[in-house]
FIKOL-458502 format. One record per residue (C-alpha): residue in three letters; chain; y, z, x. Coordinates in Angstrom, 2 decimals, padded with zeros to 5 digits, always signed. Each point is the difference from the previous one (the first is absolute). Last residue first. Layout:
BEGIN
    aa   ch        yy        zz        xx
   ALA    A         Y         Z         X
...
This chain:
BEGIN
    aa   ch        yy        zz        xx
   VAL    A   +016.91   -002.67   +184.47
   SER    A   -003.28   +001.42   -001.21
   ALA    A   -001.01   -002.29   -002.82
   GLN    A   -000.19   +001.80   -003.28
   GLU    A   -002.76   +002.00   -001.68
   GLU    A   +000.78   +001.68   -003.29
   VAL    A   -000.89   -002.21   -002.89
   PRO    A   -002.76   -002.38   +000.98
   ALA    A   -002.78   +002.53   +000.47
   LEU    A   +001.33   +003.22   -001.44
   THR    A   -001.63   -000.28   -003.41
   GLN    A   -003.26   -001.25   +001.43
   VAL    A   -000.12   +002.84   +002.50
   VAL    A   +000.60   +002.63   -002.65
   GLU    A   -002.65   -001.46   -002.30
   ALA    A   -002.51   -000.18   +002.82
   PRO    A   +000.21   +003.69   +000.81
   VAL    A   +000.03   +000.33   +003.81
   ALA    A   -002.90   +001.84   +001.64
   THR    A   +000.61   +001.13   +003.59
   THR    A   +000.98   +003.59   -000.65
   ASN    A   -003.40   +001.74   -000.15
   ARG    A   -000.89   -000.40   +003.66
   LEU    A   +003.42   +000.91   +001.30
   HIS    A   -000.29   +003.81   -000.24
   GLN    A   -003.40   -000.12   +001.73
   PRO    A   +001.28   -001.66   +003.15
   LEU    A   -001.11   -003.63   +000.26
   SER    A   -003.03   -001.65   +001.61
   ARG    A   -002.11   +000.88   -003.05
   THR    A   +002.31   -002.40   -001.85
   GLY    A   -001.86   -002.97   +001.45
   ARG    A   -002.70   +000.96   +002.51
   ARG    A   -000.89   -003.19   +001.86
   ALA    A   +003.03   -002.16   -000.75
   LEU    A   +002.32   +002.97   +000.36
   ASP    A   -001.57   +000.81   +003.38
   ALA    A   +000.30   -003.62   +001.10
   LEU    A   +003.65   -000.08   -001.12
   ALA    A   +000.76   +003.14   +002.03
   GLY    A   -001.80   -001.40   +003.05
   ILE    A   +001.97   -003.22   -000.36
   LEU    A   +003.16   +002.12   +000.10
   THR    A   -001.25   +001.72   +003.15
   PRO    A   -000.77   -003.34   +001.64
   SER    A   +003.63   -001.01   -000.65
   ASP    A   +000.07   -003.64   -001.13
   ASN    A   +003.44   +000.17   -001.70
   LEU    A   +001.07   +003.64   +000.43
   SER    A   +003.65   -000.89   +000.52
   GLU    A   +001.48   +000.79   +003.43
   PRO    A   +002.21   +003.07   -000.18
   ARG    A   +003.67   -000.39   -000.88
   SER    A   +003.34   -000.04   +001.80
   LEU    A   +003.62   +000.75   -000.90
   THR    A   +003.14   +000.74   +002.00
   ILE    A   +003.13   +001.75   -001.27
   GLY    A   +003.64   -001.07   -000.36
   LEU    A   +000.02   -000.27   -003.77
   GLU    A   +000.54   -003.78   +000.20
   SER    A   -002.94   -000.22   +002.38
   ALA    A   -002.19   +001.97   -002.40
   THR    A   +000.88   -002.30   -002.90
   LYS    A   -000.73   -003.08   +002.11
   GLN    A   -003.39   +001.38   +001.02
   PHE    A   -000.58   +000.79   -003.65
   ALA    A   +000.47   -003.68   -000.94
   ILE    A   -001.87   -001.63   +002.92
   ASP    A   -003.09   +001.89   +001.13
   ILE    A   -000.18   +002.26   -003.03
   ASP    A   +000.66   -002.24   -003.02
   TYR    A   -001.03   -003.20   +001.77
   LEU    A   -003.24   +000.62   +001.89
   ILE    A   -000.91   +003.14   -001.91
   GLU    A   +000.69   -000.77   -003.65
   VAL    A   -000.76   -003.67   +000.75
   HIS    A   -003.52   +000.46   +001.27
   ASP    A   -001.82   +001.79   +002.79
   CYS    A   -002.98   +002.17   -000.82
   LEU    A   -001.18   +003.18   -001.72
   PHE    A   +003.17   +000.85   -001.92
   GLY    A   +000.94   +003.25   -001.77
   ILE    A   +000.32   +001.82   +003.33
   PRO    A   +003.12   -001.89   +001.08
   ASP    A   +000.95   +002.02   +003.14
   LEU    A   +003.68   -000.12   +000.96
   ILE    A   +000.59   +001.54   +003.43
   VAL    A   +003.65   +001.05   -000.09
   HIS    A   +002.34   +000.45   +002.98
   GLN    A   +003.32   +001.78   +000.42
   TYR    A   -000.48   +002.87   -002.44
   GLY    A   +003.00   +002.28   -000.46
   GLY    A   -000.26   +000.89   -003.68
   ASP    A   +002.56   -002.67   -000.91
   ARG    A   -002.32   -002.58   +001.53
   LEU    A   -002.87   +001.41   -002.05
   ALA    A   +002.09   -000.18   -003.15
   LYS    A   +000.95   -003.60   +000.74
   LEU    A   -003.62   -000.92   +000.63
   THR    A   -000.96   +001.69   -003.28
   ASP    A   +002.50   -001.97   -002.06
   GLU    A   -001.19   -003.33   +001.44
   VAL    A   -003.67   +000.91   -000.24
   SER    A   +000.35   +000.73   -003.70
   PRO    A   -000.38   +003.41   -001.65
   GLY    A   -001.65   -000.99   -002.20
   ILE    A   -001.78   -001.14   -003.12
   TRP    A   +001.34   -003.12   -001.67
   PRO    A   +002.82   +000.19   -002.52
   GLY    A   +000.51   -002.20   -003.06
   GLY    A   -000.18   -003.74   -000.39
   SER    A   -002.14   -001.90   +002.48
   LEU    A   +001.44   -000.78   +003.43
   GLY    A   -002.63   +001.50   +002.28
   GLN    A   +000.04   +002.94   +002.43
   SER    A   -001.38   -000.94   +003.42
   GLN    A   -000.49   +003.47   +001.46
   PHE    A   -000.80   +003.51   -001.15
   CYS    A   +000.75   +003.19   +001.93
   PHE    A   -001.68   +002.62   +002.19
   TYR    A   +001.10   +002.21   +002.87
   TRP    A   -001.20   +001.27   +003.37
   ASP    A   +001.91   +002.05   +002.57
   SER    A   -000.10   +003.53   -001.45
   GLU    A   -003.81   +000.14   +000.04
   ASN    A   +000.09   -000.81   +003.71
   LEU    A   -001.97   -003.03   +001.14
   GLN    A   -001.96   +000.00   +003.26
   GLU    A   -002.23   +003.04   -000.46
   SER    A   -000.06   -000.53   -003.76
   LEU    A   -001.36   -003.53   +000.30
   GLU    A   -002.88   +000.35   -002.49
   LYS    A   +002.26   +002.17   -002.18
   ALA    A   +002.59   -002.80   -000.08
   ILE    A   -002.70   -002.45   -001.08
   LEU    A   -001.17   +002.44   -002.69
   THR    A   +003.49   +000.50   -001.41
   ALA    A   +000.76   -003.72   -000.07
   THR    A   -003.19   -000.79   -001.92
   ALA    A   +000.71   +002.83   -002.43
   LYS    A   +003.51   -001.35   -000.50
   CYS    A   -001.35   -003.36   -001.12
   GLU    A   -002.57   +001.71   -002.25
   ILE    A   +002.70   +002.03   -001.75
   ALA    A   +002.18   -003.07   -000.53
   TYR    A   -002.90   -001.94   -001.54
   THR    A   -001.39   +002.74   -002.26
   ASP    A   +001.09   -001.64   -003.27
   ALA    A   +000.76   +002.49   -002.76
   GLU    A   -001.53   -000.67   -003.41
   THR    A   +000.58   -002.19   -003.04
   THR    A   +001.77   -003.00   +001.44
   LEU    A   +001.68   -003.21   -001.08
   LEU    A   -000.33   -000.08   -003.78
   MET    A   +001.36   -003.31   -001.25
   GLY    A   +002.99   -000.43   -002.34
   HIS    A   +002.04   -002.09   +002.43
   HIS    A   -000.48   +002.74   +002.58
   GLU    A   -001.20   +003.38   -001.20
   SER    A   -000.48   +003.34   +001.69
   PRO    A   -002.73   +002.63   -000.11
   LYS    A   +000.61   +003.05   +002.20
   SER    A   -001.30   +000.54   +003.52
   GLN    A   +002.11   -002.58   +001.84
   ILE    A   -001.74   -002.47   +002.30
   THR    A   +000.97   -003.38   -001.45
   ARG    A   +003.45   +001.17   -001.11
   CYS    A   +001.14   +000.63   +003.56
   PRO    A   -000.61   -003.59   +001.14
   VAL    A   -002.13   -000.16   +003.17
   SER    A   +000.90   +000.57   +003.67
   HIS    A   -002.24   -001.14   +002.84
   ALA    A   -000.93   +002.78   +002.41
   THR    A   +001.88   +001.51   +002.93
   PHE    A   -000.43   +002.60   +002.75
   LEU    A   +003.11   +000.75   +002.05
   VAL    A   -000.63   +001.55   +003.41
   ALA    A   +003.13   +001.50   +001.56
   THR    A   +001.18   -000.20   +003.59
   LYS    A   +002.75   +001.74   +001.99
   LYS    A   +000.33   -002.37   +002.92
   ASP    A   -000.97   +000.42   +003.67
   GLN    A   -003.71   -000.58   -000.53
   PRO    A   +000.50   -003.48   -001.44
   GLY    A   -003.24   -001.08   -001.68
   VAL    A   -003.10   -000.94   +002.03
   GLU    A   -001.95   +003.19   -000.74
   LEU    A   +001.20   +000.32   -003.58
   ALA    A   -000.98   -003.60   -000.76
   LYS    A   -003.43   +000.64   +001.56
   ARG    A   -000.54   +003.03   -002.20
   LEU    A   +001.16   -001.97   -003.03
   ARG    A   -002.74   -002.61   +000.45
   GLU    A   -002.75   +002.58   +000.49
   ALA    A   +001.32   +002.12   -002.87
   PHE    A   -000.15   -002.95   -002.40
   ALA    A   -003.65   -000.61   +000.85
   ARG    A   -000.83   +003.71   -000.11
   ILE    A   +001.44   +000.35   -003.49
   LEU    A   -002.03   -003.02   -001.16
   LEU    A   -003.05   +001.50   +001.68
   SER    A   +000.37   +003.29   -001.86
   HIS    A   +000.50   -001.62   -003.41
   GLU    A   +003.09   +001.60   -001.53
   SER    A   +001.59   -003.04   -001.67
   TRP    A   -003.30   -001.25   -001.41
   GLY    A   +001.38   -000.48   -003.52
   ALA    A   -002.26   -002.79   -001.19
   VAL    A   -003.66   -000.96   +000.28
   PHE    A   -001.31   -002.15   -002.86
   ASP    A   -003.76   -000.12   -000.53
   ILE    A   -000.49   -003.20   -001.95
   GLU    A   -003.16   -001.19   -001.79
   PHE    A   -000.33   -003.75   -000.45
   ALA    A   +000.74   -002.68   -002.60
   GLY    A   +001.86   +002.46   -002.23
   ASP    A   +003.13   -002.12   -000.31
   ALA    A   +000.26   -000.31   +003.80
   ALA    A   +003.44   -001.61   -000.22
   THR    A   +001.38   +002.66   -002.35
   GLU    A   -001.52   +002.81   +002.06
   MET    A   +001.54   -001.38   +003.18
   ALA    A   +003.47   -000.57   -001.38
   ARG    A   +000.04   +003.44   -001.69
   ARG    A   -001.06   +001.70   +003.19
   TYR    A   +002.63   -001.74   +002.06
   LEU    A   +002.62   +000.96   -002.62
   GLY    A   -000.97   +003.65   +000.13
   VAL    A   +000.24   +000.02   +003.79
   SER    A   +003.60   -001.18   -000.03
   THR    A   +002.16   +000.98   -002.96
   ARG    A   -002.57   +002.55   -001.19
   SER    A   +000.15   +001.79   +003.33
   ASN    A   -002.57   +001.24   +002.55
   GLN    A   +000.94   +000.38   +003.65
   PRO    A   -002.35   -001.85   +002.38
   ALA    A   +001.13   -003.53   -000.95
   LEU    A   -002.82   -002.14   +001.39
   CYS    A   -001.91   +000.34   -003.28
   ILE    A   -003.72   +000.40   +000.62
   ALA    A   -002.56   -001.56   -002.36
   ARG    A   -003.68   +000.94   +000.24
   VAL    A   -002.01   -002.76   -001.62
   LYS    A   -003.11   -000.18   -002.14
   LYS    A   -001.74   -003.11   -001.35
   VAL    A   +001.17   -002.72   +002.41
   GLY    A   -001.76   -003.29   -000.74
   ASP    A   +001.95   -002.22   +002.39
   GLN    A   +001.50   -001.89   -002.94
   LYS    A   +001.21   +003.28   -001.48
   MET    A   +001.53   +000.91   +003.37
   GLN    A   +001.70   -003.40   +000.15
   ALA    A   +001.54   +000.58   -003.43
   VAL    A   +001.13   +003.45   +001.18
   THR    A   +001.76   -001.61   +002.96
   ASP    A   +001.75   -002.50   -002.25
   ALA    A   +001.15   +002.74   -002.41
   ILE    A   +001.19   +002.21   +002.87
   LEU    A   +002.13   -002.80   +001.41
   PRO    A   -000.77   -001.24   +003.51
   LYS    A   +002.76   -000.99   -000.19
   TRP    A   +002.98   +001.78   -001.48
   ASN    A   +001.21   +002.87   -002.21
   ARG    A   -002.98   +002.31   -000.50
   MET    A   -001.84   -000.92   +003.18
   GLY    A   -003.81   +000.11   +000.21
   VAL    A   -002.04   +000.38   +003.19
   TYR    A   -003.81   +000.03   +000.14
   VAL    A   -002.27   +001.94   +002.35
   PRO    A   -003.73   -000.80   +000.15
   MET    A   -001.82   +002.88   +001.74
   ASP    A   -000.83   +000.71   +003.64
   THR    A   +002.14   +003.15   -000.24
   ARG    A   +002.02   -000.19   +003.23
   GLU    A   -000.11   -003.78   +000.42
   ARG    A   +001.07   -000.52   -003.62
   LEU    A   +002.73   +002.61   +000.48
   LEU    A   +001.29   -001.94   +003.01
   GLU    A   +000.13   -003.23   -001.99
   ALA    A   +001.64   +001.70   -002.97
   GLU    A   +002.65   +001.52   +002.27
   ARG    A   +000.63   -003.45   +001.46
   LEU    A   +000.40   -001.47   -003.49
   THR    A   +002.55   +002.71   -000.81
   TRP    A   +001.79   -000.62   +003.31
   ARG    A   +000.41   -003.72   -000.54
   THR    A   +000.95   +000.30   -003.66
   LEU    A   +002.71   +002.58   +000.71
   HIS    A   +001.36   -001.88   +003.01
   PRO    A   +000.25   -003.48   -001.48
   GLY    A   -002.39   -002.63   +001.39
   GLU    A   -001.19   -000.33   +003.63
   ALA    A   -000.11   -003.80   +000.02
   THR    A   +003.33   -000.32   -001.79
   PRO    A   +000.47   -001.57   -003.41
   GLU    A   +003.11   -002.16   -000.41
   ASN    A   +003.45   +001.10   -001.17
   LYS    A   -000.17   +003.01   +002.30
   LEU    A   -000.69   +003.74   -000.10
   GLY    A   +000.78   +001.66   +003.36
   ILE    A   +001.73   +003.32   -000.62
   GLU    A   +003.49   -001.47   -000.33
   ALA    A   -001.33   -002.67   -002.36
   TYR    A   -001.27   +002.78   -002.27
   ARG    A   +003.51   +001.39   -000.23
   GLU    A   +001.57   -003.38   -000.68
   GLN    A   -002.56   -000.77   -002.70
   LEU    A   +000.72   +003.41   -001.51
   GLU    A   +003.69   -000.83   -000.25
   HIS    A   -000.73   -003.38   -001.59
   VAL    A   -002.28   +001.51   -002.63
   VAL    A   +002.66   +002.64   -000.71
   HIS    A   +002.64   -002.70   -000.38
   PRO    A   -002.27   -001.89   -002.41
   PRO    A   -000.26   +002.97   -002.40
   VAL    A   -003.38   +001.80   -000.22
   GLY    A   -003.33   -000.82   -001.64
   ARG    A   -001.06   +001.23   -003.41
   GLY    A   -003.70   -000.86   +000.32
   GLY    A   -001.36   +003.48   +000.77
   THR    A   +002.63   +000.80   +002.61
   VAL    A   -002.21   -000.48   +003.08
   LEU    A   -001.58   -003.15   -001.45
   LYS    A   +003.42   -001.49   -000.71
   LEU    A   +001.04   +000.99   +003.52
   TYR    A   -002.81   -002.10   +001.49
   GLU    A   +000.98   -003.08   -002.02
   ASP    A   +003.58   +000.26   +001.27
   MET    A   -001.06   +000.67   +003.60
   GLU    A   -002.48   -002.88   +000.31
   GLY    A   +002.45   -002.25   +001.86
   LEU    A   +000.22   +002.51   +002.85
   VAL    A   -003.65   -000.45   +000.95
   ASP    A   -003.17   +002.12   -000.22
   PRO    A   +001.38   +002.38   -002.62
   THR    A   -000.98   +003.70   +000.13
   GLY    A   -002.82   +002.03   -001.49
   HIS    A   -000.16   +003.59   -001.27
   ALA    A   -003.42   +001.11   +001.21
   LEU    A   -003.50   +000.74   -001.33
   LEU    A   -003.04   +000.33   +002.26
   LEU    A   -003.33   -000.69   -001.70
   ILE    A   -003.29   +001.30   +001.38
   ALA    A   -003.33   -001.56   -000.87
   ASP    A   -003.50   +000.37   -001.46
   PHE    A   +000.21   +003.74   -000.40
   ASN    A   -003.01   +002.30   -000.28
   GLU    A   +001.26   +003.44   -000.90
   PRO    A   -002.01   +003.22   +000.33
   GLU    A   +001.01   +000.77   +003.61
   PRO    A   -002.16   +002.86   +001.20
   GLN    A   +001.64   +003.44   +000.06
   ALA    A   +001.55   +001.79   +003.01
   VAL    A   +002.08   -002.97   +001.13
   ALA    A   +001.36   +000.17   +003.54
   PRO    A   +003.62   -001.01   +000.58
   ALA    A   +000.57   -003.63   +001.03
   ALA    A   -000.14   -000.77   +003.72
   MET    A   +002.16   -003.09   +000.51
   ALA    A   +003.06   +001.93   +001.12
   ALA    A   -001.82   +002.13   +002.57
   ALA    A   -001.71   -003.00   +001.58
   ILE    A   +003.26   -001.96   +000.06
   GLN    A   +001.89   +002.84   +001.66
   ASP    A   -002.79   +000.55   +002.54
   ALA    A   +000.02   -003.69   +000.92
   ASN    A   +003.77   +000.08   +000.41
   SER    A   -000.34   +002.87   +002.44
   ILE    A   +001.44   +003.43   -000.61
   GLU    A   +003.41   +001.25   +001.02
   TYR    A   +000.86   +001.90   -003.18
   GLN    A   -000.09   +003.53   +001.38
   ALA    A   +001.67   -001.11   +003.21
   LEU    A   +003.07   -001.06   -001.97
   ILE    A   +000.23   +003.40   -001.68
   ARG    A   -000.40   +001.88   +003.29
   ALA    A   +002.64   -002.13   +001.71
   GLU    A   +002.45   +000.62   -002.84
   LYS    A   -000.66   +003.75   +000.19
   ALA    A   +000.69   +000.03   +003.73
   ALA    A   +003.17   -002.06   -000.40
   VAL    A   +001.57   +002.49   -002.37
   ALA    A   +000.23   -000.83   -003.66
   PRO    A   +003.45   -000.95   -001.25
   VAL    A   +002.21   +002.98   -001.05
   ALA    A   -000.27   +000.73   -003.70
   MET    A   +002.75   -001.18   -002.31
   GLN    A   +003.00   +001.91   -001.32
   ASP    A   +001.88   -001.56   -002.85
   GLN    A   -003.10   -000.81   -001.99
   LEU    A   -000.85   -003.02   -002.06
   LYS    A   -002.98   +000.46   -002.31
   LEU    A   +001.18   -002.56   -002.46
   LYS    A   +000.39   +000.90   -003.67
   GLU    A   -000.75   -002.82   -002.39
   SER    A   +003.27   -001.20   -001.53
   ALA    A   -001.22   -003.49   -000.76
   LEU    A   -001.94   +001.43   -002.88
   GLY    A   -003.11   -001.80   -001.19
   ILE    A   -002.63   +002.70   +000.40
   LEU    A   +000.97   +003.62   +000.63
   PHE    A   -002.72   +001.29   +002.30
   PHE    A   -001.63   +002.98   -001.67
   PRO    A   -003.45   -001.55   +000.16
   LEU    A   +000.34   -000.06   +003.81
   ASP    A   +000.39   +003.73   +000.55
   ARG    A   -003.75   +000.61   -000.02
   LEU    A   -000.27   -002.42   +002.89
   SER    A   +002.12   +002.30   +002.15
   MET    A   +002.96   -001.33   +001.99
């Protein structure tokens, strides 16, 4: 798959063409497998050293930042907070009681309880850990703000004002840029800051070299330990969004303008997948990897696809016996991984008569921390040239979309 072909991807249609082939290549011979494995047999210390080495900077750094701010989605601390949490996710509308109950059951299955636990919910725990490691790596203050739960962005920004921060580099922990995700983080931060300090907002870092390497490291291991006697496909996924929020023509919802230009989210997701596959080209055949969207919501109208469920069936029908599902739109464990993949999609695969596995989430990957450190140090200069001018999100578009389009992912 060539990157120049990505803009022609037909967004929002569940009929996306899969690359299934009737005749598949014969598995690599043992000698080639041994050579590939030997190539990556380097010590843990060497891996960490390589990951933490940010690319050299030809020009001096002109910025003087007081702090770094990591922005994430947020997740409730206890099951009883689910209703209030979903109201924040949906811009105050909330969801029906049966949906609240269903989500409580899902979160309970991945460890959330009625009382706070010492380790805290997965997403919060790993985000705070990433901030701690980034603080050690950069020797700078690193704050964390969540859009939908504690520590809320507004509360974190208030603390930053109190601490006298004058200039901050903000990094959204959603690598692929979209108005319905990254745009809302930016709006929340700028509203809370209200001009109190200067903000350099880094978004759309889907092709950062260290991010690609981090995902490739995890997937490489999953390929090595996966079943060698089964025909295996790699299925990259990212979170789905409503079709109307990324379309290229203006549309209205309750008399409000929703969008004025195409959203690059789907293109950036596929670019991430393409680069990871290229990194592993000696282990992963071009004909054996695919892409789809997961965790479609319940709001009115279609969400972009194809879905994981439909794609797994198509892969089964194409002769695959095992699928490695790699959620490249997520940097750490939370409900879309621990429940949607590890429980719901596992059940789907079993019913289809195939097996399913996934790579370990990035979580505290040293390579991921290296990517964040490079973004913190160089901002958009860390990104390929074609991404550097695509990170700005018009405020009026973000404000219009804010409470209208986003629904809980259920």
